[in-house]
Backbone bond lengths (Angstrom), bond angles and torsions (degrees), N, CA, C in turn:
res aa  C-N    CA-C-N  psi(-1)  N-CA   C-N-CA  omega(-1)  CA-C   N-CA-C  phi
1 X - - - 1.495 - - 1.494 107.83 -
2 X 1.333 116.70 137.48 1.448 122.55 -178.35 1.554 109.53 -68.58
3 X 1.397 110.65 161.68 1.441 116.36 -179.85 1.508 111.94 -71.79
4 X 1.309 118.26 -24.43 1.492 118.98 176.12 1.474 111.60 -69.01
5 X 1.424 116.41 -38.08 1.450 118.28 179.18 1.528 110.32 -67.53
6 X 1.347 115.31 -38.51 1.455 119.05 178.93 1.490 110.12 -62.27
7 X 1.330 118.27 -44.23 1.443 120.80 -179.36 1.536 111.82 -64.72
8 X 1.310 118.23 -38.83 1.426 121.71 176.57 1.544 109.75 -67.27
9 X 1.248 119.61 -39.72 1.491 123.69 176.34 1.527 110.58 -62.04
10 X 1.339 114.53 -45.69 1.496 117.60 178.19 1.506 112.35 -64.29
11 X 1.317 118.74 -35.88 1.446 121.66 178.00 1.461 110.01 -66.64
12 X 1.345 119.04 -42.96 1.445 122.28 176.77 1.498 113.84 -59.89
13 X 1.329 116.25 -41.43 1.451 123.69 177.97 1.537 108.77 -64.10
14 X 1.306 116.55 -47.86 1.437 120.79 178.22 1.585 112.36 -59.71
15 X 1.293 115.56 -43.66 1.456 120.34 -179.89 1.559 109.21 -65.77
16 X 1.285 117.80 -42.36 1.478 120.78 -179.47 1.542 111.25 -66.50
17 X 1.258 118.27 -45.88 1.484 122.30 176.05 1.461 110.42 -61.66
18 X 1.305 119.85 -42.16 1.492 124.20 179.31 1.521 108.02 -60.02
19 X 1.356 117.41 -48.84 1.445 121.95 -178.21 1.510 111.58 -59.74
20 X 1.342 116.44 -44.20 1.469 118.97 180.00 1.496 112.21 -64.96
21 X 1.308 117.16 -43.62 1.436 120.78 -176.34 1.547 112.61 -69.94
22 X 1.336 117.39 -39.89 1.440 120.29 177.36 1.551 110.12 -67.82
23 X 1.332 118.65 -37.37 1.412 120.25 177.58 1.536 108.95 -67.37
24 X 1.270 121.12 -37.51 1.446 124.11 177.26 1.515 110.54 -67.98
25 X 1.337 117.26 -36.47 1.432 121.26 177.30 1.551 110.77 -67.84
26 X 1.291 116.92 -39.50 1.473 120.70 177.95 1.499 111.06 -64.22
27 X 1.328 114.94 -37.13 1.444 120.25 -179.63 1.556 110.30 -74.05
28 X 1.325 119.30 -33.28 1.381 122.52 -176.20 1.552 117.45 -82.83
29 X 1.274 113.72 -16.69 1.500 117.06 -173.77 1.537 109.20 -78.84
30 X 1.302 112.71 153.13 1.444 119.48 177.19 1.544 107.01 -94.71
31 X 1.345 113.83 -122.89 1.460 118.51 178.27 1.527 108.16 -74.13
32 X 1.323 118.52 132.46 1.463 120.72 -179.02 1.533 112.40 -60.15
33 X 1.300 114.05 126.37 1.429 119.41 172.23 1.515 112.11 -133.97
34 X 1.302 117.35 175.37 1.461 120.45 -178.62 1.511 113.30 -61.57
35 X 1.326 115.03 -38.14 1.466 119.98 -176.20 1.541 108.20 -71.36
36 X 1.300 117.64 -36.14 1.473 120.13 179.72 1.498 109.85 -70.79
37 X 1.283 119.11 -34.24 1.494 119.47 176.53 1.487 110.00 -68.45
38 X 1.328 119.16 -37.52 1.453 122.16 172.11 1.496 109.71 -59.86
39 X 1.310 117.63 -42.51 1.472 122.46 -179.64 1.550 110.41 -61.42
40 X 1.352 115.24 -42.68 1.452 118.05 176.50 1.485 112.96 -60.69
41 X 1.372 116.55 -40.90 1.467 121.10 177.41 1.504 110.63 -61.78
42 X 1.302 116.76 -42.12 1.471 121.09 -179.94 1.520 110.47 -67.92
43 X 1.300 120.43 -33.51 1.501 122.64 172.55 1.454 108.75 -59.11
44 X 1.329 119.69 -45.60 1.414 122.46 -177.19 1.489 112.55 -67.36
45 X 1.367 117.67 -44.07 1.443 121.17 179.30 1.529 112.18 -63.31
46 X 1.284 115.10 -40.87 1.466 118.87 178.10 1.552 112.54 -63.38
47 X 1.282 116.58 -41.34 1.453 119.43 179.06 1.512 111.32 -70.41
48 X 1.360 118.28 -42.52 1.424 119.99 -177.40 1.510 112.29 -70.41
49 X 1.321 117.58 -26.13 1.500 121.59 175.30 1.450 115.02 -56.41
50 X 1.382 116.58 -24.23 1.439 120.71 -179.01 1.518 113.44 -64.18
51 X 1.309 116.82 -17.46 1.487 118.00 178.79 1.504 112.83 -61.78
52 X 1.339 116.11 -21.98 1.509 120.51 179.11 1.505 112.85 -103.52
53 X 1.326 118.84 15.30 1.443 121.70 -172.52 1.524 115.10 -63.40
54 X 1.298 118.61 -25.82 1.459 120.62 177.24 1.528 113.27 -85.53
55 X 1.277 114.51 -32.48 1.518 119.84 -177.70 1.549 109.76 -78.39
56 X 1.327 117.87 -38.82 1.440 121.70 -175.06 1.583 109.24 -139.78
57 X 1.292 118.27 70.93 1.503 116.73 -173.67 1.475 115.05 -64.35
58 X 1.292 119.68 -34.94 1.476 120.26 -177.89 1.539 108.92 -73.92
59 X 1.267 118.25 -40.32 1.512 121.11 175.94 1.492 111.01 -61.05
60 X 1.333 118.81 -41.39 1.461 123.25 -179.61 1.535 107.20 -67.89
61 X 1.346 119.26 -38.30 1.425 124.04 -179.37 1.515 109.63 -62.23
62 X 1.335 116.69 -42.75 1.445 119.95 -179.01 1.542 111.51 -72.97
63 X 1.262 116.72 -37.84 1.491 120.11 177.83 1.521 110.07 -65.57
64 X 1.271 119.45 -45.60 1.478 122.56 -177.54 1.535 108.72 -68.78
65 X 1.337 115.01 -37.36 1.497 117.77 177.45 1.505 111.52 -64.13
66 X 1.331 117.97 -45.37 1.465 120.43 179.16 1.527 110.49 -65.91
67 X 1.336 120.21 -37.01 1.383 121.78 176.22 1.523 113.72 -65.45
68 X 1.314 116.77 -36.48 1.502 119.90 178.30 1.463 107.67 -66.49
69 X 1.336 120.01 -43.71 1.451 120.70 -179.53 1.528 109.11 -68.72
70 X 1.281 121.12 -33.50 1.428 125.59 179.46 1.537 112.65 -68.51
71 X 1.303 116.72 -46.33 1.469 115.82 -179.44 1.527 113.51 -75.42
72 X 1.299 116.45 -23.36 1.468 122.75 171.88 1.532 108.27 -66.34
73 X 1.320 116.62 -44.25 1.462 121.44 -178.49 1.548 110.01 -71.54
74 X 1.346 117.39 -26.11 1.431 120.40 177.32 1.522 111.21 -79.51
75 X 1.290 119.73 -3.16 1.449 120.53 175.71 1.514 115.58 102.92
76 X 1.305 118.84 7.37 1.493 121.79 -179.64 1.548 110.50 -102.04
77 X 1.273 115.23 109.70 1.471 119.85 178.42 1.547 110.76 -87.22
78 X 1.291 115.29 79.12 1.461 122.47 -176.56 1.564 107.00 -117.27
79 X 1.334 114.53 138.29 1.422 120.14 -178.81 1.572 108.36 -62.72
80 X 1.272 115.25 141.64 1.511 121.35 -174.86 1.514 109.98 -81.67
81 X 1.313 118.12 64.65 1.446 121.04 -178.24 1.503 112.97 -63.67
82 X 1.307 116.58 -43.58 1.525 120.94 -178.16 1.532 107.57 -63.28
83 X 1.307 118.34 -37.84 1.449 120.82 -176.76 1.572 108.62 -68.42
84 X 1.336 118.21 -40.40 1.413 120.32 178.73 1.526 112.75 -65.11
85 X 1.316 117.75 -37.96 1.480 121.12 175.76 1.540 107.21 -64.77
86 X 1.305 119.19 -42.17 1.467 122.03 178.28 1.518 111.51 -62.55
87 X 1.315 116.41 -38.77 1.525 118.85 176.26 1.475 109.86 -60.90
88 X 1.348 116.65 -46.55 1.465 119.36 -177.34 1.588 108.02 -61.87
89 X 1.342 116.01 -42.75 1.433 118.56 -177.14 1.560 113.87 -65.55
90 X 1.300 114.79 -39.96 1.453 120.19 177.37 1.528 112.11 -65.84
91 X 1.323 114.64 -38.30 1.476 117.75 -179.88 1.552 109.03 -69.65
92 X 1.328 117.01 -39.40 1.501 119.21 178.26 1.477 111.62 -66.60
93 X 1.358 119.26 -27.22 1.426 122.62 176.49 1.498 113.67 -82.09
94 X 1.388 119.37 0.22 1.393 123.23 176.84 1.479 115.93 85.58
95 X 1.341 117.58 13.02 1.514 122.76 -175.27 1.541 107.14 -96.21
96 X 1.338 114.92 60.80 1.454 118.71 -173.70 1.538 114.18 -69.92
97 X 1.357 116.29 -40.76 1.473 117.24 -179.23 1.498 110.35 -66.34
98 X 1.295 117.65 -44.72 1.491 121.98 -178.14 1.505 108.18 -63.96
99 X 1.306 118.88 -36.31 1.416 124.13 -179.88 1.557 111.49 -65.75
100 X 1.357 112.73 -46.63 1.432 117.24 179.35 1.516 113.13 -64.51
101 X 1.349 116.06 -43.75 1.470 118.83 -179.83 1.504 111.43 -65.56
102 X 1.320 117.69 -44.08 1.446 120.58 -178.75 1.581 109.87 -64.76
103 X 1.335 115.72 -42.76 1.436 118.65 -178.57 1.521 112.04 -66.37
104 X 1.330 117.75 -33.97 1.465 120.50 175.21 1.509 110.54 -66.02
105 X 1.323 118.29 -41.14 1.476 121.72 177.74 1.597 110.72 -63.84
106 X 1.312 115.63 -44.12 1.426 119.54 179.23 1.532 110.31 -64.66
107 X 1.336 116.12 -41.08 1.447 121.64 179.36 1.558 112.52 -59.36
108 X 1.298 113.94 -36.66 1.492 120.14 178.99 1.516 110.05 -77.41
109 X 1.365 117.42 -36.59 1.446 121.86 -172.83 1.530 112.94 -76.95
110 X 1.331 117.13 -33.80 1.496 121.42 -177.08 1.488 114.08 -56.60
111 X 1.341 120.01 -51.17 1.440 119.36 177.65 1.481 114.84 -61.50
112 X 1.333 115.66 -38.03 1.480 119.81 175.13 1.508 113.10 -64.11
113 X 1.301 117.52 -37.35 1.451 121.93 178.49 1.589 109.64 -67.93
114 X 1.316 114.17 -38.93 1.473 117.66 178.15 1.558 109.93 -62.07
115 X 1.345 115.91 -39.44 1.507 118.22 178.99 1.465 109.84 -68.14
116 X 1.304 119.33 -39.41 1.469 123.06 -178.61 1.491 109.04 -64.78
117 X 1.316 118.38 -34.21 1.493 121.03 -175.30 1.514 112.24 -64.07
118 X 1.329 117.84 -28.43 1.471 122.01 178.09 1.519 111.91 74.88
119 X 1.354 116.49 18.76 1.475 119.01 178.14 1.541 109.57 -65.13
120 X 1.315 116.05 146.47 1.451 121.40 179.88 1.546 107.14 -79.62
121 X 1.278 118.48 119.42 1.455 121.79 -177.32 1.559 111.27 -63.28
122 X 1.251 116.83 -30.96 1.512 119.94 -177.13 1.559 107.68 -72.72
123 X 1.309 120.09 -22.16 1.471 120.77 179.74 1.559 111.79 -72.86
124 X 1.340 116.68 -15.80 1.475 119.81 -179.01 1.549 110.81 -92.38
125 X 1.283 117.46 -3.26 1.483 117.34 -177.24 1.523 110.36 -69.41
126 X 1.280 116.07 148.87 1.452 117.54 179.02 1.511 112.13 -74.84
127 X 1.344 116.45 150.07 1.447 118.89 178.51 1.576 111.52 -69.42
128 X 1.271 114.11 155.35 1.465 119.58 -178.29 1.453 111.23 -72.81
129 X 1.347 118.16 129.06 1.483 119.16 179.51 1.528 109.88 -67.44
130 X 1.317 115.30 154.63 1.460 119.83 179.91 1.501 109.59 -61.79
131 X 1.324 119.02 136.64 1.412 124.80 175.96 1.539 115.62 79.67
132 X 1.367 115.59 8.70 1.481 118.85 -179.13 1.503 107.58 -113.30
133 X 1.330 118.91 104.54 1.421 121.30 -175.88 1.557 114.83 -84.86
134 X 1.293 117.45 -16.92 1.485 119.64 -176.58 1.508 111.48 -107.67
135 X 1.333 119.26 27.70 1.479 124.95 179.42 1.549 107.72 -71.85
136 X 1.366 118.19 130.89 1.448 118.33 -176.60 1.559 114.55 -71.29
137 X 1.375 118.03 -19.44 1.431 120.37 -176.54 1.453 112.18 -74.56
């Protein structure tokens, strides 16, 4: 497969992941605030960074990891899809040590970012299903 085709495919993947993450961010946000707008921008940057995942897998891994920590700290509880794609790409490129070290740092930083965000933990509970009187949410 030619490099132009690979580049187009990576751009399509980046655009798709970006669209999914921004849509999830819009669905997850409460009242619009400055920090949540920053979080939406970080969602977009993290997704779009995937366009370079084959050329610079470790740099994309770091960027998507920082974006994941940033949007978590901004109050958006969105799954780190772009980061997981970047982990896969870095592993496929043979950058195992860099991937493990970066993932460990992100794993430590994400809970700290969630605490910094000040989100109410009870707001993330799932709604009670119809007909279920003993649901903990």
